[in-house]
N, C-alpha and C positions, 0 to 999 in steps of 0.2 A: 752233114746235118743241117738241114734247112728249116727255117721257120721256128716259131716258139715251141718250147717243149710241150705245152698244153695241146697244141695242134697235132703234134706227132703222136702223143698219147691217145688223143681222141680218134686218130686214124688207125689204131691197132686193131687187129682182128678180134672178133668176139671171144675166141678161145683165150687169147692173151689177156684180155680185160677180165675175164671170169677168174683166171688164176690170181691176178693181182688184187682183185676185189676180195676174193676168198681169204688170201693171206692177210690183207689189211683188216678184214672183219675180225678174224680170230685174234690178231695182235691187239686190237682195241678192246676185245672182250677180256684178254689177259690183263691189260692195263686197269680196267675198271674193277676187276676182281682183286687185283693186287692192292689197289688204293683202299678198298674196303677193309682188307686185312690190316693195312698199316694204320688206318684210323682207329681201329679197335685197340691196337697195341698202344698208340699214343694216349688214348683216353684212359686206359688201364694204368699206365705209368704215372699219369697225373692224379690218379685216385678218383677220377670222375665216374668210372664204372668199376664194378668188381668182377674180376676174372680169376679163376684158379690158375696157378702157374701153367698147368698143362694146356689149358685153352689159350692162354696168352702166347706161349711158345708155338702153338699150332698156327695161330694167326700170323705170328712173325714169319714162320716158314712159308705160309701161303703168300704173304706179302713179298718176301724176297724171291721166291721161286717164280711167282707170277709176273712180277715186274722186271727183275733183272734178267732172268733167263728167257722167258717166253715173250713178254712184250718187247724188250729191247732188241732181241735177236731175230724174232720173226718179222718185226717191222723193218729191221735192217735188210732182211732178205727181200721184202716187198719193195722197198725203196730202191735197192740195188738193181733188181730186175726191171723196175719201171724206168730208171734212168738209163740202164743198158739198152733196153728196147728203144728208148727215145734217142739214144746216141746214134744208132744206126738208121733209125727211121723206118725200119722194115720189120719190126716185131721181134719176138723172141726166137732164138735158135735153141732147139732142145727143150721145147715146152713140156714134153713128157717127163724129162729129168726134173724140171721145176715142180711139176705136180708130185712126183715121187718125193722130193725133198720136203715139200709142204706136208705131205701125208706122214712122213717120218717125224717131223717136228710136232705136228698135231697129236700123233700117237704118244710121243714122249711127254707132251704136256698133260694128256689125260692120265698117264701112268704116274708121273711125278706128283701131280696135284692130288690124284686119288690116294696114293700111298701116304701123302702128308696129311690127309684129312682124318685119319684114324690112327690108333695105336700111339706109340711113342713119338712125340714131336722130334723130328730129325734135324731141325734147322736146315738152312739151305745149302750147307756144305756137305750134307750127307755123310757125316762122320760115322763109320761103321761101329765104333765103340758105343755110340748112343743107342743102337738098336741091335746089339749083339744077341739079345734074347728074342728078337723078332726077325729072323733071317728072311722070311718071306716078304715082309714089308720093305726091308732094306733092299732086297733083290728087285722089287717092283720100282722103287724110287730110283735106284741106280740105273736100271734098264731104261727108265724114262730119259735120264740124262744122256745115256749112250745113244738112244734114238735121236735126241736133239743133236748130238755130235754128228751122227750120220747125215741128218738133214742139213747141218751147216757145211757139209762137204758137197752135197748134191745141189743145193740151191745156188751157191755162188758159181758152181761149175756151169750151170745153165747161163749165168751172167757172163762168164768168161767166153763161152762158145758164141754168145751173141756179140760180144765186143770184138772177138777175132774175125767174125764175119764182117763187121763194120770196117775193120782195118783192111781186109781184103778188098772191099769195094772202094773205099776212099783213100787208102794208102797211108793214113795217119789217123790219130785220135786227137780230140781236143784235150785241154788240160783236165777237164772234168772226167773225160773218158779214161785218161791215164790214171787218175785217182781211183776210178772204179776198179781197175785191175788190182791196185794195191789193196783196196778194201776187200775185194773178193778173195785175194790170197790170204789175208789175215783171218777172214771168216773160216776158210777151209782149215787153216792151221789151228784155229780155236776148236773146230770140230774134232780134229785128230787128238788135240789135248784133252778134250772132254772124255773121249773114249779111253785114253791112257790113264786118266785119273780115276775114273769110276768103274772100269772093268775089273780091277782087282777086288773091289768090294762086292761086285756082283758074283764073281767066281767064288769068293768065300761064302757068300750067302747061299749059293747053290751046292756047297760042299765040294768045290773043285779047286780050292786053293787055300792059302793061309790068310789069317787076318792081316790086312795091309798095315805095315809098320810105319810107313812114311806118307800116309794120306794127307796130314796137315801141310807138309812141305809142298807136295804136289798140288794141293788145293791153292796155296799161295801163288804158285807159278801160273796156273790156268786162270784163276780169278782176276788177278791184277793185270794180266794181259787183256783179258776180256773186259776189264773195267775201262782201260784206255782205248780199246778198239771203238766203242761207241763215240768217244770223244773225237777220234779221227773221222769217223763217219759224219759227225755233226759239222765239222769244218767243211767237209765236202758238200753237205746240204746247204750250208751258208753260201758257199761259192756258187752253187746252182741257183739258189734263191736270189742272189745278187743280180744274176743275169736274167732270170725269168720273171721276177716280180718287179724289179726296178728297171731292168733293161741296161745294166752297166756291166762292162767287161773290165778285167783287171788292167790297171794302168802299167803294171810291171811286165805284162806279156805272158803268154801261155808257157813259155819255156821255164821261167822262174817259178811259176805256180807248180809245174810238174816236179821241179827240184824240191819244193817244200813238201809236197805229198810223198815223194820218195823218202824224205828224211824220217817219216814215221816208221818206215821199215827198219831203220837203224835204232831209233830211240825208244820205241815202245817195248821191245822184249825185256830190257833190264829192269823195268819198273816194279817187278815182283819183289825185288830185293829189300825195299824199305820196310815191308811188313814182315820180314823175317828177323828184324832186330831183336825180338823177344827170344829167339833161339839161343840157349845158353852157350853153345859151342861155336857160334859164328865168329870167325876171326875178325880182329879189328880192321884189318885191311879191306875185308869184304864189306864191313859196315861203311867205311869211308867211300869205297867205290860205289856202293849201293846208293848213298846219298847223292853223289855226283851224277851218276848215270840216271837216277830218277829225276834229277833237276833238268837234265837235257831234254826230256820229253816236252817241256814247256817251250823249247826253242821253236819247233815247227808250228805249235799252236799260236804262240805270240806273233810269229811272222805272218801266219795266215790271217790273224786278227788285223795286223797292220795292212796287209794287202786289201782286205775287204773294206775296212773302214776308210783307208786312204782313197781307194777307188771311188767309193760312194761320195766322199767329201769333195774330191776334185771335180767330179761331174756335177754335183749340186752347186758348188761355187761357180762353176762355169755357166750355170743356168740361173744365176741370180742370188744364191745364198750369200748372206753378209754376216760379218761378225765371227767370233770364235765358234759359236754354236748355232748360229742362225740357219745354216745349211741343213741342219737336222730336220727342221720343220718342212723342208721340201720333199722329204721321203714319203712314200705312200703308206702312211700309218693307218689309213682306213682299211687296208687289207689285213685280215687276221694273221696271215702267214708272215707279213712284215713285222707286225707287232710281236708275234711270238719269237721270231728270229732276233729282233732287237733286244728284247729282255733276256733272251738266252745268252747274248753276248755280255750283257751286264753281269748276269749270274756266273758266267764263266770266269770273269775277273775275280769275283769273291772266291770261287772254288780253287783257282790257281794259287791265290794268296794263302789260303788255309792249307792246301795240299803241301805247299812249300814248308810250312811248319812241321808237318807230319813226316817229311822225309829226313829230318835231322836225326842223326844217329843217337843223340842224347835225349831228344824229346819223344821219339817214336815209342820206346819201351814204356814211357810214362803215360802216353795218351792213347795207345792203340786199343786198349780194352776199356776205354771210357766213352762217354757219350759224345766226345769230340768227333769221333769217326762218323756216326750218323749225321751229326751237325754239318760237317763239311761235305760229306758224301752226297747229301741231297741237293747241294748247290750244283753238282754235276748231273746226277741221275734225273732229277726233276727239273731244276731251273735251267739247265743247259741242254741236256740230251733229249729229254722227253718233250720239252717245248719245241725244240728244233724238229724232231721227228713228226710231231703233230703239225707243225708248219708245212713240212714236206707233204704230208697227207692232205692238208688243206689245199694244196696245189694240184696234187696228183689225182685224188679221188673224184673231184668235180669233172676233171678232164676225161676220166674213164667212164663215168656214169652219166654225164650230161646234166647232173643235178647239183644245185648249189648248197652251201652250208645252211644249217638252220640258224636263224637269228644272227646273221653275221655282225650286226651292230653290237650285240652282246658279246659275241665270241672275241672280238678284237680287244675287249677290256679284260678278258680272263687272264692273259699273260701279266697284266699289271697286278691283278689280284693275287695270282699265284706267287709272284715275286714278293709281294707284301707279306703273305703268309710264310714264305720261305725265310725272309729276313727274321721273323719272329722265331720260327722253328730252328733255323740254323744258328742264329745269333745266341739264343738261349742254350742251344745244345753245345756250342763251342765253350761258352762260359761254364756250363755244367761239367764238361770234360776237364777243364782246368781245375775245377773244385773236386774232382775225383768221383763224380757220379758214374757208376758203371753202366755199361750197355748190356743188353740181353738179360736184364733183370726186370721182371714184370712189376713188382712192387718196389719202385725206386725209393719210396719213403721208409721201407723196412719196418712197416707197422708203426710208424711214428717215431722210431728210434733214430732215424737219419736227421741231419741238420735241417731246420725249417726251410732254409734257402733252397735246398734240393727240391722240395715240393713246389716252391714258387717257380723255379726254373722249369720244372716239368709241366707246370700249368701253362707257361708261355709256349713251351714246345707243343702241347696239345692244342692250344688255341691257334697257333700258327699252322699246325698240321691240318686242322679242320678247314681253315681258310684255303690253304694250298690245295687240299684234296677236293674241295668243292669247285674251285676254279678249274683245276685240271679235268675233273669229271665233266663239267659243263662244256669245256672246250672240246674234249673228246666226243661228247654226245653231239655237239654241233657238226663235227667232222663226220661222225658215224651216220648222221641224217642223210648224207649224200648217197648212202646205200639203200635207202628206203624208196620203193616205187611210188609214183604218184606225186613226187615233189616237183616244184617248179624247176625249169631248166636253169643252168648255171648263169649267173649274171656276169657280164663282162668286167674284167679287171679295170682298175683305174688306168688312165693313159700313162704309158711308160715313156721314159726317156729313150732316145736312140743312143744306146751305149756304143754302137759301132762308130758313131761320129766322134772325132777327137775333140776334147774340151778346148776352150780357148786358151791361148798362151797366157801364162802368168797365174793360172789357177793352181793353188798349192794346197797340200794337205797339212794341217796343223794338229788336229785332234787325234788322228791315228798315232803318230809318233808320241804325242803327249800322253795318250792313253796307255801305250806300252810302258812309258817311263813311270806313270803312276802305279801300274800293276807291279813293276819290278821293285819300286820303293815300298809298296805295300807288302810284298813278299818278304823283304828283309826287315821291315819294320815290325810286322807281325811275328817274325821269328825271334827278333830281339826281345819283344814284349813277352813272348812265350817263355824264353829262358829266364827272364826276370820273375815271371809269375811262378814258374816251377821252383825257383830258389826260395820264394816266399811262402809257398804252400806245402803242407805236409802230405804230399802225394807220393805214393809208391807204385811201382809197376805191379800189375796183377795179371792173372790169367796165364794161359799157356801158349800164346802165340797164334790163336785162330782169329786174327783180325778180319773184320768184315764178316 
């Protein structure tokens, strides 16, 4: 693998570039549509617009399906294939398989969103009991998810073939290349899981089987593994951006980085347990094990955080950075990709702290069906994962098309604005959850009968959601502008450091270890505060265990 990634992507064949551009285009379209649905729900919950419950639930379904399943997973496929093609430097192997996978995902997207646009709102878990009287619509919805699952098998298979070809030529892979193997494997497992979960509902709807009795449990398993998969992909994206935007390689070496990426293979699968705590028959030992195992997924994420921040800090200090935080100013913040990745790291810290609260066996049953979940969840899906994936596209698409971002000066401020909106949305949402405000209720004020504070908090949620949505849409449109013909050629990136040159002796990392310490203290502090609040507030567990 020689030369910057952008140069290797620019040298890909026209066929490879067309596939990657097509996948990126549709993923951005899914993101924009999903954002629009989410804004409608937020405004309705705040009482700023009037929506009948059916319309609200339909928008919620389109929001969840569009963003979580089709934006997050189609863009993962695009980024994975782009990085795999760049790893070998000779393009994609099995491009036809890539096109087949893309066609499957696109067909699934059309079917899922089409079925969700009419009839009974299914919500995005596709619970068969909600549409038992509309088997045809349920069949179309579930068939869409099954096609998505097939696509998530085919797309990474093309990536694996490309990586294997790179191994045969070079004899080894970089740390990022090794991580791509793990990423591809998880995507394929997720594809099989999607088929396993949604095939019974499809068969019932077609009159070929019984009504699924364990859909909720199976949904937990697939959803929560798919929830943490984008987080692992985000860490890989950060690792690549550190090298390509800043020009810095890990100070810990490639072997240690490979070990951290491999740890996700062990720690991600058990994470589904903590959202099963509402199940009445779940043994106590399983609850304790679920909390512990769910905690362990933070280990590779925090270690990767340490690797990335410490590597940036050491090289920045070696090049003149002074004081505890002075080195941060030396980073290329004028690059929109760098700004997005930087704020994604900050938002990840908030997300980990709040997720730690939710994995507690005593707190999860009380909070899982409250607005606490959307409050914390958006720190991951929007503030961490979506910003990071947009950062990756801001690097990849200009290299593929030869055209630059629209208004890059504006685009680099959008992560700031998105994070500001997220702090309002997520902060108010978490407080609302502690006060018992339910999720999946369109009229959160219950016609004026709910406490006045509920309406106030939902107002902060809506205001933050509007700001967050506007910023994310503008950033996405800036990236999407690279797909339009007639735009100016891509501008050169800011001068990068030579990350291959060793830093001067004595340059040390302070903020990285300190940041990990602050996050860990925050995790336990927020949990202790959560227990105290739960003891002081008259909140009871509600719902039936369909968290998320």
